[in-house]
Backbone as CSV, one residue per row, in Angstrom:
resi,resn,N_x,N_y,N_z,CA_x,CA_y,CA_z,C_x,C_y,C_z
1,MET,27.145,26.989,39.824,26.409,25.962,40.412,26.111,25.815,41.924
2,ALA,24.789,25.689,42.392,24.298,25.464,43.885,25.132,24.311,44.576
3,SER,25.657,24.609,45.807,25.958,23.681,46.544,25.480,23.772,47.764
4,ILE,25.112,22.513,48.498,24.263,22.548,49.904,25.071,21.717,50.912
5,SER,25.264,22.407,52.132,25.921,21.897,53.089,25.205,20.640,53.849
6,ILE,26.333,19.781,53.961,25.745,18.354,54.900,24.342,18.889,56.171
7,GLY,24.512,19.988,56.661,23.881,20.317,57.996,22.736,21.110,57.265
8,THR,22.496,21.620,56.209,21.032,22.330,55.480,20.699,20.939,55.085
9,ILE,21.405,20.062,54.077,20.792,18.590,53.671,19.757,17.985,54.955
10,ALA,20.524,18.013,56.316,20.067,17.666,57.089,18.782,17.913,57.954
11,GLU,18.771,19.284,57.885,18.357,20.172,58.247,16.870,20.120,57.410
12,LEU,16.775,19.774,56.114,15.630,20.075,55.077,14.819,18.301,55.144
13,THR,15.677,17.983,55.246,15.014,16.712,55.162,14.680,15.740,56.694
14,SER,15.062,16.543,57.842,14.664,16.002,59.245,15.455,14.550,59.244
15,ALA,16.896,14.748,58.680,17.630,13.577,58.880,18.673,13.882,60.141
16,LYS,18.931,12.980,60.649,19.946,12.489,61.544,21.563,11.831,60.788
17,VAL,22.422,13.073,61.484,24.005,12.884,60.726,24.668,11.614,61.522
18,VAL,24.406,10.571,61.187,24.727,9.338,61.943,26.253,9.094,62.364
19,CYS,27.138,9.389,61.237,28.701,9.369,61.182,28.969,10.614,60.198
20,GLY,30.716,11.037,60.734,30.697,11.792,59.086,30.565,13.722,59.808
21,ASN,31.155,14.240,58.910,31.490,15.636,59.056,29.701,15.971,58.858
22,LYS,29.252,17.011,59.785,28.086,17.538,60.180,28.377,19.406,59.549
23,GLY,29.623,19.600,59.160,29.479,20.868,59.477,29.532,21.657,57.834
24,LYS,29.556,23.002,57.745,28.966,23.512,56.771,30.130,23.479,55.828
25,SER,31.262,23.156,56.108,32.502,22.962,55.137,32.001,21.947,54.079
26,CYS,31.493,21.215,54.732,31.365,19.650,53.489,30.316,20.232,52.772
27,LEU,30.340,20.717,51.027,29.649,21.104,50.381,29.292,20.005,49.617
28,VAL,28.118,19.599,49.325,27.203,19.005,48.540,26.755,19.362,47.104
29,GLU,27.156,18.939,45.920,26.773,19.451,44.818,25.713,18.878,43.737
30,LYS,25.957,17.663,44.135,25.026,17.133,43.471,24.638,15.668,43.611
31,ALA,23.650,15.196,43.625,23.042,14.063,44.069,22.258,13.357,43.573
32,PHE,22.210,11.530,43.407,21.927,10.428,42.853,20.616,9.753,43.672
33,SER,19.776,9.715,42.952,18.605,8.613,44.241,18.501,7.356,43.156
34,SER,18.754,5.791,44.203,18.671,4.706,43.398,19.014,3.665,44.684
35,ASP,18.715,2.557,44.162,18.571,1.672,45.097,19.358,0.372,44.336
36,LEU,19.722,1.065,43.080,20.373,-0.177,42.387,22.118,0.367,42.168
37,MET,23.128,-0.142,42.976,24.164,-0.224,43.287,24.863,-0.267,41.857
38,SER,24.455,-0.830,41.279,25.280,-1.150,40.098,25.209,0.227,39.029
39,ASP,24.307,1.112,38.909,23.584,2.171,38.395,24.798,3.152,38.898
40,VAL,24.771,3.368,40.512,25.485,3.980,41.068,27.381,3.799,40.991
41,LEU,27.335,2.773,40.609,29.132,2.405,39.921,29.089,3.095,38.942
42,ARG,28.455,3.486,38.045,28.334,3.935,36.658,28.872,5.874,36.680
43,LEU,28.781,5.876,38.182,28.653,7.964,38.268,29.762,8.171,37.778
44,GLU,30.283,9.622,37.532,31.500,9.746,37.764,31.239,11.498,38.246
45,SER,31.403,11.808,39.204,30.925,13.004,39.579,31.727,13.208,41.153
46,GLU,32.033,14.341,41.299,32.538,14.528,42.415,31.475,15.524,43.552
47,ASN,31.730,15.506,44.690,30.639,16.101,45.644,29.207,15.651,45.794
48,LEU,29.079,14.211,45.469,27.706,14.043,45.546,27.324,12.766,46.550
49,LEU,25.744,13.613,46.581,25.041,12.733,47.723,24.076,11.521,47.042
50,LEU,24.508,10.023,47.262,23.817,9.151,46.874,22.681,9.429,48.160
51,ILE,21.274,9.047,47.665,20.270,8.939,48.338,19.730,7.567,48.402
52,THR,19.411,7.019,48.516,19.074,5.665,48.742,18.329,4.596,49.744
53,GLY,17.499,3.821,49.626,16.796,2.575,50.568,17.599,1.458,50.606
54,LEU,18.958,1.537,50.486,19.762,0.162,50.071,20.158,0.306,51.470
55,ALA,20.194,0.008,52.461,20.647,-0.007,53.988,21.468,-1.055,53.921
56,ASN,22.592,-1.397,53.631,23.394,-2.554,53.980,24.983,-2.431,53.694
57,LEU,25.607,-3.411,53.848,27.274,-2.866,53.778,27.081,-2.467,51.742
58,GLN,26.638,-3.203,51.644,26.687,-3.020,49.855,26.484,-1.703,49.561
59,ALA,25.884,-1.010,50.092,26.161,0.383,49.766,27.201,1.064,50.267
60,VAL,27.786,1.073,51.354,28.793,1.839,51.717,30.103,1.246,50.869
61,ARG,30.267,0.219,50.564,31.097,-0.213,49.680,31.322,0.288,48.111
62,THR,29.550,0.194,47.832,29.657,0.946,46.241,30.111,2.608,46.471
63,ALA,30.085,3.465,47.690,30.199,4.476,48.018,31.484,4.393,48.027
64,GLU,32.537,3.694,48.474,33.741,3.789,48.591,34.396,3.447,47.475
65,MET,33.672,2.281,46.594,34.363,2.436,45.150,34.361,3.163,43.871
66,ALA,32.928,4.182,44.053,32.421,5.336,43.524,33.386,6.935,44.215
67,ASP,33.972,6.680,45.169,34.209,8.062,45.723,33.012,9.137,46.222
68,ILE,32.140,8.528,46.595,30.647,8.914,47.129,31.283,9.209,49.076
69,SER,31.353,10.257,49.214,31.566,11.025,50.261,30.095,10.240,51.354
70,TYR,29.163,10.703,50.693,27.648,11.053,51.339,26.746,10.064,51.321
71,ILE,26.173,9.203,52.374,25.038,8.630,51.638,23.914,9.363,52.218
72,LEU,22.529,9.418,51.911,21.360,9.672,52.374,20.250,8.304,52.702
73,PHE,20.291,7.536,53.808,19.444,6.806,53.739,17.994,7.301,54.093
74,VAL,17.109,6.614,53.270,15.704,6.962,53.676,14.871,5.892,54.065
75,ARG,13.539,6.641,53.961,12.339,5.348,54.336,12.776,4.517,55.835
76,GLY,13.363,5.278,56.719,13.576,4.995,58.097,14.348,4.072,57.986
77,LYS,15.619,3.523,57.180,16.074,2.628,57.399,17.711,3.141,57.748
78,GLN,18.221,2.433,58.406,19.049,2.848,59.494,20.307,1.742,59.859
79,ALA,21.779,2.698,59.418,22.587,2.066,59.453,23.410,1.109,60.876
80,THR,23.974,0.084,59.929,24.461,-0.648,61.274,25.563,-0.496,61.757
81,PRO,25.927,-1.195,62.713,27.311,-0.839,62.898,28.445,-0.952,62.437
82,GLU,28.521,-1.917,61.677,29.316,-2.851,60.783,29.200,-1.685,59.534
83,MET,28.332,-0.999,59.279,28.099,-0.003,58.279,28.835,1.292,58.623
84,VAL,28.416,1.700,60.017,28.720,2.856,60.193,30.747,2.495,60.774
85,ALA,31.168,1.637,60.868,32.617,1.396,61.274,33.394,1.509,59.865
86,LEU,32.611,1.097,58.475,33.324,0.747,57.520,32.971,2.565,56.518
87,ALA,31.925,3.177,56.924,32.143,4.367,56.360,32.944,5.497,57.412
88,LYS,33.185,5.446,58.725,33.948,5.991,59.295,35.609,6.068,58.907
89,GLU,35.758,4.153,58.561,37.262,4.013,57.947,37.612,4.254,56.628
90,ASN,36.474,5.122,55.899,36.457,5.679,54.467,36.185,7.134,54.607
91,GLY,35.796,7.171,55.154,35.423,9.242,55.385,33.785,9.657,54.823
92,ILE,33.212,8.426,54.813,31.540,8.572,54.425,31.106,9.022,55.340
93,THR,30.188,10.104,55.033,29.326,10.321,55.721,28.023,9.958,55.835
94,ILE,27.313,9.103,56.597,25.871,9.096,56.669,24.698,9.724,57.291
95,LEU,23.933,10.099,56.606,22.767,10.578,57.273,21.403,9.531,57.037
96,GLU,20.263,9.874,57.864,19.412,8.989,57.851,17.862,9.710,57.968
97,THR,17.073,9.852,57.126,15.863,10.156,57.271,14.493,9.340,57.293
98,GLY,13.316,9.748,57.617,12.026,8.815,57.508,11.328,9.158,56.446
99,TYR,11.806,10.130,55.509,11.404,10.547,54.394,11.455,9.750,53.394
100,SER,10.440,9.354,52.088,11.049,8.591,51.290,11.791,8.900,50.473
101,LEU,11.861,8.225,49.225,13.304,8.475,48.366,12.524,9.426,47.376
102,TYR,11.377,9.758,47.030,10.602,10.411,46.305,10.466,11.846,47.024
103,LYS,10.246,11.835,48.022,10.283,13.309,49.021,11.143,13.877,49.311
104,THR,12.307,13.273,49.564,14.064,13.382,49.525,14.698,14.247,48.591
105,SER,14.298,13.618,47.460,14.820,13.815,46.374,14.089,15.288,45.912
106,GLY,12.831,15.523,45.985,12.188,16.705,45.434,12.261,17.778,46.407
107,ILE,12.654,17.634,47.783,13.396,18.822,48.605,14.767,18.938,48.418
108,LEU,15.442,18.133,48.131,17.078,18.752,47.737,16.807,19.379,46.655
109,TYR,16.161,18.444,45.240,15.943,19.202,44.387,15.643,20.784,44.256
110,SER,14.586,20.864,45.436,13.643,22.435,44.728,14.820,23.312,45.668
111,ALA,15.699,22.635,46.273,16.693,23.388,47.412,17.812,23.935,46.434
112,GLY,18.177,23.684,45.174,19.041,23.993,44.548,20.026,22.573,44.291
113,LEU,19.833,21.581,44.611,20.927,20.797,44.601,20.648,20.001,43.323
114,LYS,21.609,19.937,42.310,21.333,19.613,41.052,21.632,18.111,40.955
115,PRO,20.591,17.374,39.763,20.869,15.751,39.623,22.442,15.614,38.909
116,VAL,22.582,14.499,38.799,23.308,13.942,37.910,23.558,14.108,36.707
117,PHE,22.662,13.941,35.941,21.958,14.010,34.600,20.734,13.705,34.565
């Protein structure tokens, strides 16, 4: 299975790492794109990147509950200071890109990042 580092994900999607580990040692194996946090809560996968346009505390809390360590906010959405603080508290890496959900997902899929299903 192909794994992609957070640094590579940031590079491919022109994303900014807002908080968390930027290192190449943090490898993501799968991605899931959704703005519906109820769908995210049903996932069972490790080393998962959540790609979403839902930039609020609920997204970070959902990632915490689902043991998701990486969130990539799309469509130019930005994490608030409260979101960043909660992510840091829970060891969650947050990235931000101006790309759409569709474009971001396509780029990462083409780079070898596998879907959850």
